[in-house]
Steps between C-alpha positions, in 0.01 A plus 500: 500500500661533161301630207685336217831361390756724328328482158189647659695787651651580162153497347380733774775749416421484129122493526287787386376733766183544308164337554468429131730491200873571512588869512819702476702616798318751727181489296292253700185671625433234766814616682469702817681816594877507458524152344667409174433203279691268272392349173342157540657183375293385207272203553644217294312176481264328735427136421138415443469158660197284448361347819177329587238676715547427869242358733301779662371521855175676583555785744138584578157512341560823311857468384667190361777367283373267230646159417542409132321808364418350159324192645149440363195315627476149358121514463458836328842565348480859617743674733428435867454870566165475318352253749442772758296695243237230455151618585597863551322778313526875481821692564763520771694823552838503674677830568869517413772758568871528423771739607849567366842502659519516879858626505622554855784753521683602817294815539193281543630256758685769698181707509303193613736393777375541857702581810521133599657412163191334352316635197149620425431542129122518530496879463675468163204322340208628707408788262422246223290267717176594327635373167526143624192475721266226380751359249508120478838449330772763547848457347807696605840494332737485797811643337735441795581183693296490821705279733641431846844385387655843435467846652322773304693640207424735215615560145670329330456177702162507668400312814170580667368439854220246529283770655451630145342166414282520810385848395409415141311186608312699765431760231323236293740343251450123490714415194870591490708502182872453562570531128758779478867573436583552869381160620857367518653807665568297817584183310353158561489552877292815471267346244428192712452715811249711309316188380491377860349830608230505232419135578415615853240746371154431362595595144578344164851587384662431166775612262788356707524146628695251711594272211388391154220282637360796692524716186297241306235477772256762375367718781124554502222666697128430476238762584132404471562245226743717302852354492800727452846372404810715553825492304791746503796565273781756509746632243804474728623500858767769476771262387462281810427131446446200723756223468387143433564390859305784662129491585278740311351533153375783278375493141635753250299643212750360251391146595214514252444123460471457874269800531273378222471160665419654839243746365324230299495273806358781714229560242388139544436536873395860547229736385736797517872468426687796653853555369731752665771626265793701629570678172523848351765770462624665818312820588332536162126500435521378141483130423802326355501238225522208740188605688310549176604155374483296820162602643293373203709184497406433861135553414528257209630236743217559748571806716192699599649782706854636466649713777804698385761637739869602493518837322405700814291712265137440413407393147189445297252215544267327255288201407668235284300262282511135605500208254159382632338835425521633854703792632808494719620815675851635541633761740832551319653694787357580841801708601589532866239439764715635783861613514723803553656452159579817310607596150612858550807439286314337212700574183191580291404779739164345587475451874252341739414181312598281794257654750179433305364150448182304429279305737309267270145382573248297306211256538550143381166369370437129451189431292368149568226542239773548240710195580686667786642774275716758675486873432637810669275793587543836674870502418680787671848649512510717811802733539684487834787718616794425731547791739815588692630815665836613632689789653743486210586282201794350691307426821303187577142547381186452706118484487539229237164366382296415189179690420223475243587782263140619506542577872836671464471871580704792371622563854637145518660545159683809623674285767605222263877472453460466123321835495771650718784347298380505139177699493286195423137612502159388381572595142811284509314197631212554260740431214549151640138441600406573138651160411197341666214464248211723600256208515697343787623808688322536834542691824375351826 
């Protein structure tokens, strides 16, 4: 089965090997051992086409796509989402969690492969199980294409066995963001295969779509009367684009008019508008100008919770004032949830950023005695660490898993390849953890 026509193959050769912004030759920290990179072709222009919202089909009682999100009730003139609130008093609390990039390198799938050729990734996530227990809505940024169409592959063109999807769903994630720069690594065929896979699971998925109509059909989930809407936007797709005659659709951050329309529409149908943004500077903790400018703009349009990914390094998080007087919240960068990415050749001499990430948790509170107002309480940014060992830097690594950093012992640290290779230790990682405001930093 072919991946693409010749133009796609040329784009694949020219694409960045990074999982974020374009980098110079041999300086991409998402590369694995012995691999070189090339500078990415610059993203040029992506047309922002206006289309009408598509008809939605209810999937089940808890999760549904909504038809004509701005439609109002003829009797009251208020948005239809308010009808379910009638007669309710007190408060409803829904627990929410989000995790960063699930970036599946070859070390991970080779380590997970069984003698019969199948895969078991459950051990990779098991150490963090306590973080997700009891959570109602749990979002994961699946950084690689989970699909059946192509065999497993690693950097720079990722393809991931569907057993990874099985493992993260069994772990507890019920919302999957496909909003990332690697979503087109296997072209249109890989994207559609991945959508087919996620359609077979009991999850909401968003951030990549079958066509424009699917992209305009806002994905929602309702938990105990609280409706969540999910939207996802990425800066680029590594210089790879879908042609007009191929199935598949993604929305780029530069399509501001389209994004504004979608966010405002989502705000009409949902209590909580969740926007995933694949933005930030590769392997840096500091925010860039685009993040600083774009996040408040999203809030102005109606976003309530912003989930930032892409940089593979954790960043700060904060409340942002909403026009109605409420507070939105932004995790600017969750970093990696799980990977064997390394940055031992980082030109600024600061190593280990890629192994430490944030698992975000908060309570969504809907106050029916205050007109259904939404607030966020018990907001947490919990550090997690990707662990991997090896007999040497050049060998395939093993014992790949993600741990709550609070459970990570000094003995485990001494076996980590980043300690062996670059001397990364607790003091090193503390420099990055310090980007998390003290009021949100938590260890569980």
